[in-house]
Backbone bond lengths (Angstrom), bond angles and torsions (degrees), N, CA, C in turn:
res aa  C-N    CA-C-N  psi(-1)  N-CA   C-N-CA  omega(-1)  CA-C   N-CA-C  phi
1 X - - - 1.466 - - 1.532 111.76 -
2 X 1.319 118.47 -26.85 1.469 122.40 -179.03 1.528 109.27 -131.66
3 X 1.322 114.90 60.43 1.456 119.84 -170.26 1.523 112.86 -64.27
4 X 1.329 118.70 -24.43 1.469 122.03 -179.72 1.530 112.07 -108.90
5 X 1.311 115.91 20.90 1.469 120.47 179.59 1.523 109.96 -93.31
6 X 1.322 117.44 117.34 1.456 121.22 176.63 1.517 112.59 -59.83
7 X 1.344 118.71 -48.70 1.459 119.00 178.80 1.530 113.23 -59.84
8 X 1.340 117.86 -37.29 1.469 119.71 179.32 1.525 110.43 -64.39
9 X 1.326 116.92 -45.16 1.468 120.53 176.70 1.526 110.60 -64.08
10 X 1.325 116.38 -38.66 1.459 119.62 -179.53 1.512 112.37 -64.98
11 X 1.340 116.66 -41.01 1.463 119.45 177.84 1.527 110.53 -65.28
12 X 1.341 116.66 -41.52 1.464 119.76 176.88 1.528 110.03 -61.20
13 X 1.331 116.82 -44.74 1.472 120.69 179.54 1.521 110.95 -59.04
14 X 1.320 116.07 -41.11 1.468 120.11 -177.98 1.520 111.08 -65.63
15 X 1.337 116.90 -43.11 1.467 120.54 177.50 1.527 110.12 -61.41
16 X 1.332 117.08 -45.33 1.465 121.15 179.72 1.524 110.94 -63.94
17 X 1.325 116.94 -38.24 1.464 120.62 177.31 1.525 110.65 -61.00
18 X 1.327 116.77 -46.70 1.458 119.89 179.21 1.526 111.40 -62.68
19 X 1.338 116.38 -32.51 1.464 120.80 179.81 1.524 112.51 -82.41
20 X 1.345 115.92 0.32 1.463 123.02 176.95 1.529 113.05 69.34
21 X 1.329 117.28 24.96 1.459 122.14 168.23 1.530 107.25 -91.97
22 X 1.324 116.67 75.69 1.458 120.32 -168.96 1.524 113.39 -70.32
23 X 1.319 118.13 -37.09 1.461 119.40 179.11 1.525 110.37 -63.93
24 X 1.325 116.51 -45.73 1.463 120.26 179.50 1.528 110.69 -67.46
25 X 1.322 117.05 -37.84 1.456 120.49 177.00 1.522 110.54 -63.00
26 X 1.340 117.39 -39.91 1.456 120.79 178.38 1.511 111.77 -60.13
27 X 1.334 116.68 -43.00 1.469 120.05 176.74 1.527 110.49 -59.76
28 X 1.324 116.26 -46.61 1.459 119.91 -178.62 1.528 111.72 -66.29
29 X 1.332 117.94 -39.14 1.467 119.87 176.57 1.533 110.59 -61.15
30 X 1.325 116.90 -41.76 1.472 119.11 179.65 1.524 111.25 -62.72
31 X 1.326 116.83 -36.64 1.456 119.64 175.90 1.531 110.72 -67.37
32 X 1.324 116.96 -41.16 1.466 120.13 177.45 1.523 110.84 -60.45
33 X 1.333 116.07 -42.08 1.466 120.39 179.65 1.527 110.80 -67.70
34 X 1.309 115.96 -33.83 1.471 120.32 179.02 1.520 111.35 -67.44
35 X 1.330 117.37 -45.12 1.454 121.06 -174.27 1.530 113.25 -88.80
36 X 1.327 117.83 -15.76 1.477 121.40 175.33 1.525 108.71 -130.70
37 X 1.333 117.61 68.20 1.471 120.66 -172.77 1.518 114.62 -67.30
38 X 1.319 118.61 -11.46 1.466 120.93 -179.99 1.528 112.40 -105.73
39 X 1.302 116.90 9.32 1.459 121.19 -179.31 1.525 108.53 -102.60
40 X 1.326 116.67 110.63 1.467 121.67 -173.81 1.519 113.64 -71.86
41 X 1.326 117.97 -20.04 1.456 118.22 -172.28 1.518 113.02 -67.07
42 X 1.346 118.40 -29.64 1.469 118.94 -176.25 1.524 112.19 -75.07
43 X 1.338 120.56 -48.27 1.473 117.17 173.15 1.520 112.96 -63.94
44 X 1.327 116.72 -28.97 1.468 119.75 177.81 1.523 111.31 -64.84
45 X 1.328 116.97 -52.28 1.463 120.24 179.28 1.525 110.84 -64.52
46 X 1.325 116.46 -36.32 1.465 120.32 176.02 1.527 109.82 -59.56
47 X 1.323 116.53 -44.01 1.462 120.53 178.36 1.514 112.79 -63.12
48 X 1.330 117.09 -40.79 1.465 119.42 178.00 1.525 111.10 -62.42
49 X 1.321 116.04 -39.20 1.457 119.52 179.98 1.530 111.93 -64.67
50 X 1.335 116.36 -36.20 1.465 121.45 -175.69 1.519 113.37 -85.37
51 X 1.313 117.55 -5.87 1.465 121.38 -167.79 1.525 113.30 -56.42
52 X 1.312 118.27 -42.73 1.464 120.45 -176.37 1.513 112.41 -80.09
53 X 1.329 117.21 -47.21 1.464 120.72 -172.49 1.524 112.83 -83.05
54 X 1.329 117.53 -34.37 1.466 120.64 -175.08 1.530 109.32 -138.48
55 X 1.328 117.44 73.12 1.470 119.97 -173.50 1.521 114.20 -62.08
56 X 1.335 118.52 -33.40 1.466 119.35 179.06 1.526 110.36 -65.50
57 X 1.335 116.93 -43.19 1.457 120.22 176.55 1.525 110.60 -65.19
58 X 1.329 116.57 -36.59 1.462 120.43 177.36 1.523 111.02 -61.66
59 X 1.326 116.78 -43.23 1.465 120.07 177.76 1.515 111.30 -58.29
60 X 1.327 116.58 -42.57 1.467 120.20 -179.48 1.530 110.56 -63.47
61 X 1.328 117.08 -43.24 1.464 120.11 178.88 1.526 111.56 -64.34
62 X 1.325 116.80 -43.89 1.463 120.03 -179.14 1.519 111.72 -66.41
63 X 1.327 116.91 -33.35 1.469 120.17 176.61 1.523 110.55 -65.67
64 X 1.326 116.72 -41.13 1.468 119.95 176.35 1.525 109.93 -61.63
65 X 1.332 117.04 -45.60 1.460 120.33 179.60 1.526 111.46 -62.03
66 X 1.330 116.99 -41.10 1.467 120.39 178.86 1.525 110.71 -61.98
67 X 1.318 115.51 -44.31 1.469 119.44 -178.27 1.520 111.63 -65.67
68 X 1.322 117.05 -42.78 1.457 120.40 -178.98 1.526 111.23 -69.53
69 X 1.341 115.38 -44.65 1.453 119.60 -173.06 1.512 115.65 -75.90
70 X 1.335 116.93 -22.37 1.467 121.34 179.70 1.536 112.36 53.73
71 X 1.333 114.86 38.04 1.466 122.52 173.20 1.520 114.40 67.65
72 X 1.318 116.98 22.87 1.467 120.49 172.45 1.524 107.35 -126.98
73 X 1.337 118.91 92.19 1.467 128.62 1.61 1.526 112.02 -77.89
74 X 1.341 115.73 177.12 1.458 119.97 -176.95 1.528 113.30 -88.98
75 X 1.347 117.22 0.77 1.463 120.62 -175.63 1.527 113.90 -56.76
76 X 1.353 120.53 -42.55 1.467 118.33 -179.90 1.523 113.49 -60.31
77 X 1.324 118.03 -44.42 1.468 119.27 179.59 1.528 110.56 -66.35
78 X 1.325 117.42 -40.14 1.454 120.41 -179.80 1.526 110.84 -63.23
79 X 1.325 117.51 -48.08 1.467 120.77 179.35 1.532 110.92 -63.15
80 X 1.315 116.14 -38.69 1.462 120.58 178.15 1.522 110.08 -61.37
81 X 1.323 116.72 -47.76 1.462 120.99 -179.76 1.520 111.38 -62.48
82 X 1.319 116.92 -42.50 1.465 120.61 -179.42 1.524 111.56 -64.22
83 X 1.330 116.82 -40.37 1.461 119.59 178.93 1.524 110.70 -68.63
84 X 1.325 117.11 -39.24 1.462 120.06 175.90 1.527 111.00 -60.84
85 X 1.323 116.25 -41.75 1.458 120.37 178.09 1.526 110.64 -61.66
86 X 1.323 117.34 -44.79 1.460 121.17 178.76 1.527 111.26 -58.88
87 X 1.317 117.06 -32.52 1.456 121.74 -176.58 1.531 112.72 -93.26
88 X 1.327 116.54 7.17 1.455 120.53 175.89 1.511 114.96 80.10
89 X 1.329 117.57 13.64 1.467 121.17 178.25 1.537 108.06 -88.72
90 X 1.325 114.87 72.17 1.462 120.31 -168.54 1.523 113.07 -67.05
91 X 1.316 117.05 -41.13 1.471 119.74 -177.67 1.523 110.29 -64.03
92 X 1.324 115.98 -47.57 1.466 119.86 -179.40 1.526 110.95 -64.47
93 X 1.336 116.38 -42.74 1.463 119.90 179.01 1.530 110.97 -62.32
94 X 1.333 116.26 -43.48 1.462 118.92 -179.97 1.518 111.57 -60.51
95 X 1.323 117.72 -41.08 1.466 120.07 179.31 1.524 111.19 -57.34
96 X 1.326 116.63 -42.81 1.463 119.39 -179.63 1.514 111.87 -70.78
97 X 1.332 117.93 -41.20 1.468 119.73 176.90 1.528 110.87 -61.96
98 X 1.320 116.78 -40.66 1.464 119.85 179.37 1.526 111.14 -64.97
99 X 1.326 116.76 -37.39 1.469 119.78 176.86 1.522 110.61 -62.07
100 X 1.330 116.53 -44.71 1.467 120.15 178.28 1.527 111.06 -61.43
101 X 1.339 116.63 -41.64 1.463 120.02 179.76 1.525 111.57 -70.32
102 X 1.319 117.22 -31.26 1.455 119.98 176.83 1.514 112.04 -64.47
103 X 1.321 116.44 -31.02 1.457 120.98 179.77 1.521 112.35 -89.97
104 X 1.335 116.58 -27.61 1.463 121.29 179.04 1.525 107.70 -145.00
105 X 1.321 118.78 92.56 1.473 121.95 -174.39 1.529 113.89 -56.58
106 X 1.323 117.81 -23.96 1.468 120.28 -179.60 1.525 112.76 -96.56
107 X 1.321 117.36 18.85 1.470 122.00 -177.14 1.531 108.53 -66.65
108 X 1.335 116.45 98.11 1.468 121.23 -171.33 1.530 113.74 -62.56
109 X 1.352 120.67 -45.25 1.466 118.55 178.62 1.530 112.81 -62.13
110 X 1.333 117.05 -33.95 1.465 119.48 177.07 1.528 110.39 -68.93
111 X 1.323 117.41 -39.45 1.465 120.44 176.29 1.528 110.65 -61.49
112 X 1.329 116.61 -43.62 1.462 120.46 178.79 1.524 110.92 -63.74
113 X 1.321 116.81 -44.12 1.457 119.91 178.73 1.512 112.19 -61.63
114 X 1.319 116.18 -42.97 1.462 120.03 178.99 1.529 110.47 -66.54
115 X 1.323 117.44 -35.31 1.474 120.87 176.93 1.531 110.59 -62.27
116 X 1.318 116.79 -39.74 1.474 120.37 177.38 1.534 110.43 -63.18
117 X 1.313 115.68 -40.38 1.471 119.30 178.80 1.525 110.72 -65.32
118 X 1.323 116.81 -43.45 1.467 119.69 -179.49 1.530 110.68 -63.29
119 X 1.313 117.36 -37.11 1.459 119.68 177.74 1.525 110.28 -66.60
120 X 1.319 117.53 -41.09 1.459 120.91 177.73 1.525 111.60 -63.85
121 X 1.326 116.40 -28.42 1.468 121.65 178.14 1.525 112.31 -86.67
122 X 1.322 116.58 3.33 1.461 123.59 -178.58 1.529 111.75 65.65
123 X 1.310 116.35 26.68 1.463 121.64 173.88 1.533 106.97 -98.38
124 X 1.318 114.35 72.66 1.464 121.38 -167.68 1.523 112.00 -65.71
125 X 1.308 117.23 -43.14 1.470 119.94 -179.01 1.522 111.28 -64.19
126 X 1.328 116.64 -40.90 1.470 119.70 177.59 1.524 110.61 -62.88
127 X 1.326 116.12 -39.30 1.462 120.13 177.74 1.527 110.24 -62.42
128 X 1.323 116.73 -44.59 1.465 120.37 179.89 1.518 111.42 -61.35
129 X 1.322 117.04 -42.38 1.465 120.48 -179.90 1.528 111.15 -60.08
130 X 1.326 116.63 -43.63 1.460 120.65 179.46 1.525 111.26 -64.90
131 X 1.315 116.27 -40.28 1.465 119.93 -178.75 1.516 111.78 -67.23
132 X 1.315 117.10 -38.69 1.468 120.31 177.89 1.522 110.09 -61.98
133 X 1.320 116.60 -35.84 1.465 121.14 -178.67 1.524 112.39 -67.48
134 X 1.335 117.12 -32.51 1.468 118.63 -174.71 1.525 113.72 -109.85
135 X 1.337 117.74 0.32 1.466 121.06 -170.13 1.519 114.38 -66.67
136 X 1.320 119.07 -15.63 1.459 120.89 179.23 1.525 112.47 -100.32
137 X 1.313 117.31 -3.42 1.461 119.95 -179.21 1.527 109.34 -76.93
138 X 1.327 118.41 125.12 1.472 119.90 -175.21 1.524 114.36 -64.24
139 X 1.336 117.48 -15.55 1.455 119.75 178.37 1.534 112.65 -75.68
140 X 1.327 116.59 -20.49 1.477 119.26 -176.14 1.521 112.57 -138.78
141 X 1.345 119.16 2.54 1.466 121.45 -167.70 1.523 112.64 -55.91
142 X 1.314 117.38 -47.14 1.464 119.83 -177.10 1.527 111.45 -64.43
143 X 1.316 117.17 -45.90 1.471 120.85 178.93 1.518 111.05 -65.30
144 X 1.335 116.47 -39.94 1.463 119.91 -178.56 1.524 110.98 -65.91
145 X 1.329 117.71 -42.19 1.475 120.04 179.35 1.533 110.95 -66.46
146 X 1.330 116.99 -38.97 1.468 119.72 178.24 1.523 111.01 -63.51
147 X 1.331 116.16 -41.67 1.464 119.07 178.45 1.521 110.89 -70.35
148 X 1.336 116.24 -36.04 1.458 119.79 178.38 1.534 110.65 -62.33
149 X 1.324 117.05 -34.20 1.470 119.77 176.28 1.532 110.34 -60.58
150 X 1.326 116.87 -41.90 1.467 120.27 177.28 1.525 111.21 -63.94
151 X 1.324 114.89 -43.37 1.467 120.05 -178.59 1.522 110.82 -63.50
152 X 1.328 117.37 -43.76 1.469 119.99 179.93 1.529 110.98 -63.01
153 X 1.335 116.58 -37.29 1.469 118.76 176.05 1.515 110.73 -63.70
154 X 1.327 116.78 -40.10 1.467 120.40 177.62 1.524 110.62 -63.35
155 X 1.324 116.57 -30.17 1.464 121.45 -179.87 1.532 112.01 -84.74
156 X 1.319 117.32 -3.26 1.455 120.81 -178.85 1.514 113.68 80.88
157 X 1.323 117.57 13.59 1.458 122.62 -178.46 1.527 108.36 -97.07
158 X 1.317 117.20 85.21 1.461 121.05 -175.77 1.518 112.10 -64.85
159 X 1.316 116.71 -43.27 1.471 120.00 -179.61 1.524 110.74 -63.61
160 X 1.321 116.01 -42.91 1.456 119.79 178.51 1.517 112.02 -63.62
161 X 1.340 116.77 -39.02 1.461 121.13 178.20 1.520 111.07 -63.68
162 X 1.332 116.48 -43.81 1.461 120.09 -179.77 1.528 111.40 -65.88
163 X 1.326 115.99 -39.39 1.467 119.66 179.39 1.532 110.84 -64.23
164 X 1.332 117.04 -43.19 1.461 120.49 179.69 1.519 111.00 -66.14
165 X 1.341 116.64 -39.77 1.463 120.05 178.96 1.524 111.19 -63.94
166 X 1.334 116.91 -41.43 1.465 120.10 178.17 1.522 110.72 -63.84
167 X 1.318 115.20 -41.55 1.461 118.27 -179.15 1.519 110.59 -65.12
168 X 1.332 116.88 -41.63 1.464 120.56 178.65 1.520 110.86 -60.58
169 X 1.330 116.13 -42.28 1.469 120.74 -178.16 1.520 112.18 -64.60
170 X 1.320 116.95 -28.09 1.451 120.25 -177.71 1.518 115.03 -92.25
171 X 1.318 116.71 -1.08 1.459 120.21 -177.41 1.527 111.57 -92.76
172 X 1.329 117.69 151.88 1.470 120.17 173.50 1.528 109.78 -72.40
173 X 1.327 117.15 166.83 1.477 119.58 175.69 1.520 111.13 -56.31
174 X 1.318 115.78 150.31 1.460 120.16 179.24 1.531 110.39 -58.84
175 X 1.305 115.03 138.77 1.462 121.27 178.06 1.531 109.32 -73.55
176 X 1.330 118.28 135.88 1.471 119.20 179.77 1.528 111.88 -59.48
177 X 1.320 116.32 140.26 1.464 121.40 174.90 1.532 108.22 -69.52
178 X 1.330 118.77 143.54 1.473 120.62 -179.45 1.537 111.75 -52.77
179 X 1.311 115.42 127.25 1.464 121.37 -176.24 1.529 107.50 -146.58
180 X 1.338 117.79 86.85 1.470 119.60 -176.81 1.517 113.59 -62.03
181 X 1.344 117.87 -30.13 1.465 119.14 178.63 1.534 110.76 -64.62
182 X 1.322 116.43 -47.06 1.459 119.52 -179.22 1.531 111.20 -70.55
183 X 1.327 117.16 -36.66 1.461 119.86 177.05 1.521 110.85 -60.14
184 X 1.321 116.56 -41.29 1.457 120.25 177.44 1.520 110.74 -66.90
185 X 1.336 116.58 -39.31 1.466 119.99 179.37 1.521 111.10 -62.83
186 X 1.318 117.55 -36.33 1.457 120.63 -178.75 1.523 112.23 -65.40
187 X 1.324 116.81 -22.38 1.468 119.74 178.25 1.526 111.27 -65.47
188 X 1.332 116.53 -20.41 1.468 120.90 -179.17 1.522 112.50 -96.30
189 X 1.336 117.48 0.89 1.457 119.97 178.31 1.521 108.38 -91.17
190 X 1.317 114.72 84.69 1.459 120.66 -176.32 1.522 109.38 -131.95
191 X 1.328 116.27 163.94 1.451 120.94 174.47 1.507 112.92 80.39
192 X 1.341 115.83 -170.21 1.444 122.51 -178.86 1.506 111.54 -71.34
193 X 1.326 116.84 147.75 1.450 120.67 169.98 1.521 108.90 -73.80
194 X 1.331 116.13 162.10 1.456 120.53 179.25 1.519 110.67 -59.18
195 X 1.334 117.12 -42.69 1.465 120.21 179.57 1.522 110.87 -59.65
196 X 1.336 116.53 -43.22 1.464 120.17 179.72 1.527 111.05 -64.95
197 X 1.344 116.55 -37.72 1.455 120.27 179.38 1.523 110.82 -65.73
198 X 1.344 116.18 -43.05 1.454 119.52 179.49 1.521 111.19 -63.88
199 X 1.342 116.07 -41.75 1.459 119.37 178.78 1.522 111.06 -63.04
200 X 1.324 116.43 -32.48 1.461 120.50 -179.42 1.522 111.89 -81.66
201 X 1.330 117.82 -1.61 1.451 121.60 178.37 1.511 114.69 81.85
202 X 1.340 117.14 16.07 1.461 120.83 -177.25 1.521 110.52 -90.56
203 X 1.323 117.16 56.43 1.466 120.68 -176.23 1.527 111.96 -69.73
204 X 1.315 116.72 -30.22 1.451 118.82 178.09 1.512 111.76 -63.68
205 X 1.343 115.91 -41.89 1.461 120.16 178.59 1.521 111.34 -65.60
206 X 1.340 116.92 -37.89 1.466 119.91 178.25 1.519 109.97 -64.36
207 X 1.344 117.00 -44.91 1.464 119.34 179.52 1.520 111.16 -61.23
208 X 1.336 115.90 -32.36 1.457 119.45 -179.59 1.511 113.96 -62.48
209 X 1.333 116.73 -24.42 1.463 119.74 179.15 1.519 111.79 -66.87
210 X 1.332 117.53 -19.97 1.459 120.66 -176.62 1.525 112.08 -81.76
211 X 1.320 118.90 -11.99 1.468 121.52 -177.03 1.517 108.05 -79.87
212 X 1.335 116.06 108.41 1.464 119.73 -171.50 1.537 112.68 -104.53
213 X 1.315 119.22 17.45 1.446 119.36 176.01 1.512 112.42 116.52
């Protein structure tokens, strides 16, 4: 009914992504990006889906989302920087973390990311300073304390390392950073999973998910 609607394709892509039909979701995301070229959420979600299996393609999608969205929200740049850091692209990741900090000096995930880079560069004291700044933020507290334990050991501070490790162990998981695109996507994750449907013998319904118009 809405064959040229970007949002319609995007919603279909999101449902398929949640159902783990990644190839079909990729097709639908590309259609969403084609028909809504100024909507950052579709390349963003596409990038998140590709992150594990195809990180280079994920980087390209997240870069498109960052460029379109202009950091409102900041999730595309943050995810892009984090993926670059995971892949050892330290210079590129640092540039994005610094941009986030330039706009919000208390940006805890950016502080944590930059602390990881400083540790990789053997700038241990700089890493510790960044971690102390963000260690009480509930979005990163557990990860920051765990990393601070490593940093204190590198500094020869055994007591400090043990204290940070104990604190990390007693903290709840880090609270997700605000991400309206992903929050909206989660609204479409409903019903049975594909595995549950197959186990229940609902193969006809599963095949129906492949009909894209």
